[in-house]
C-alpha positions as CSV (number, residue, x, y, z in Angstrom):
1,M,0.5,18.7,0.3
2,L,-1.5,17.1,-2.9
3,K,-4.4,19.4,-4.5
4,K,-7.4,20.4,-2.2
5,D,-10.3,19.3,-4.9
6,L,-8.1,16.0,-5.2
7,R,-8.5,15.5,-1.6
8,I,-12.3,15.9,-2.0
9,R,-12.3,13.1,-5.0
10,M,-10.2,11.1,-3.3
11,D,-12.4,10.9,-0.1
12,R,-15.5,10.6,-1.8
13,W,-14.1,7.4,-3.5
14,I,-13.1,6.1,-0.3
15,V,-16.9,6.8,1.5
16,Q,-18.4,5.1,-1.9
17,A,-16.1,2.3,-1.7
18,R,-16.9,2.0,2.1
19,L,-21.1,2.6,1.4
20,A,-20.9,-0.4,-1.3
21,G,-19.0,-2.8,1.8
22,G,-16.0,-1.9,1.3
23,L,-13.2,-4.6,-0.3
24,D,-13.9,-7.8,0.4
25,D,-11.3,-10.0,-1.1
26,E,-8.4,-9.4,-3.4
27,S,-10.4,-8.8,-6.6
28,D,-11.7,-6.2,-5.2
29,A,-8.7,-4.3,-4.2
30,E,-7.0,-5.2,-7.5
31,A,-10.4,-3.8,-9.3
32,A,-10.5,-0.9,-6.9
33,L,-6.9,-0.5,-7.8
34,R,-7.7,0.0,-11.2
35,S,-9.7,2.5,-10.5
36,A,-8.2,4.9,-8.3
37,A,-5.2,4.8,-11.2
38,L,-7.7,5.5,-13.7
39,T,-9.4,7.9,-11.4
40,F,-5.8,9.3,-11.1
41,A,-4.6,9.6,-14.6
42,S,-7.6,11.3,-16.0
43,Q,-8.2,14.0,-13.6
44,D,-5.1,15.8,-13.4
45,R,-3.5,17.2,-17.3
46,I,-1.3,19.8,-14.9
47,A,0.2,17.1,-12.8
48,R,0.9,14.5,-16.1
49,A,2.3,17.9,-17.6
50,Q,4.5,19.1,-15.4
51,G,5.7,15.7,-13.5
52,T,8.0,12.5,-15.2
53,R,6.6,9.8,-16.9
54,K,8.2,7.4,-14.0
55,W,6.8,10.3,-10.5
56,L,3.4,10.0,-12.2
57,H,3.5,6.2,-12.2
58,T,4.9,5.7,-9.0
59,G,2.3,8.3,-7.8
60,T,-0.7,6.9,-9.2
61,Q,0.7,3.3,-7.6
62,V,1.0,5.0,-4.0
63,L,-2.4,7.5,-4.2
64,S,-4.2,3.9,-5.1
65,V,-2.9,1.6,-2.8
66,F,-3.5,4.5,0.0
67,M,-7.1,4.8,-1.2
68,V,-7.8,1.0,-1.5
69,A,-5.8,1.1,2.5
70,A,-8.5,4.2,3.9
71,A,-11.6,2.4,2.4
72,N,-10.6,-1.0,3.9
73,T,-10.2,1.6,7.7
74,P,-11.9,2.6,9.5
75,T,-10.4,5.9,9.9
76,G,-8.4,6.7,6.8
77,N,-9.1,9.5,4.7
78,A,-7.4,11.1,1.8
79,G,-6.4,13.8,4.5
80,S,-3.6,12.3,5.6
81,L,-1.6,12.1,2.8
82,S,-1.3,16.1,3.7
83,G,1.7,15.5,5.9
84,Q,5.2,15.6,4.7
85,A,6.7,12.6,2.9
86,D,8.5,10.5,5.2
87,Q,4.9,10.6,8.4
88,I,3.0,9.6,4.9
89,Q,5.3,6.9,4.6
90,R,5.3,5.3,7.9
91,I,1.5,5.9,7.9
92,F,1.9,3.5,4.9
93,A,3.5,1.3,7.0
94,N,1.5,1.2,9.8
95,L,-1.6,0.3,7.4
96,A,-0.1,-2.8,6.1
97,K,0.7,-3.9,9.8
98,N,-3.2,-3.9,9.9
99,E,-5.3,-6.9,9.5
100,S,-8.0,-5.3,8.0
101,C,-5.4,-4.8,5.1
102,D,-4.2,-8.1,4.1
103,T,-5.4,-7.8,1.3
104,I,-3.0,-4.7,-0.3
105,K,0.0,-5.6,2.1
106,T,2.1,-6.1,-0.5
107,E,1.4,-3.1,-1.8
108,L,1.0,-1.0,1.2
109,E,5.2,-2.8,1.9
110,W,5.7,-1.7,-1.6
111,A,4.6,2.0,-1.2
112,A,6.4,2.5,2.3
113,K,9.6,0.5,1.3
114,L,10.3,3.4,-1.5
115,H,13.3,5.4,-1.6
116,S,12.3,8.5,-0.3
117,K,13.4,10.9,-2.4
118,L,11.3,8.5,-4.9
119,F,8.3,8.7,-3.0
120,A,8.6,13.1,-1.9
121,S,9.3,13.6,-5.4
122,A,5.5,10.8,-6.0
123,L,3.2,12.9,-3.8
124,L,4.6,15.9,-5.5
125,A,3.1,15.0,-9.6
126,F,0.2,15.8,-7.5
127,A,0.9,18.3,-5.1
128,V,0.3,22.3,-5.6
């Protein structure tokens, strides 16, 4: 679903966050979310040109939350975002139940509870 180069960049970011010792507290998570959002906003000009502002903003939030969650979990990676939108929302809901994701539980729950069409549109802003 997501562009291959975007998934590669996400995976690199996730690995770097893990190598740095993960995200220990809420301030780390907030900084990581800002970092991930900036990464998305600056690297995909095609998505910015094609998506509406709301979709792109929501997509950035959704993907940023996923990256921070994946950096906190031993098996998370950007490849998990290659499925259907409803499957991805289930992944987010399951991540929100994970104790190691407590620092971003609110954001994960928000993403999991988004209206399915808005969630799918947000992901499409970054799709092939």
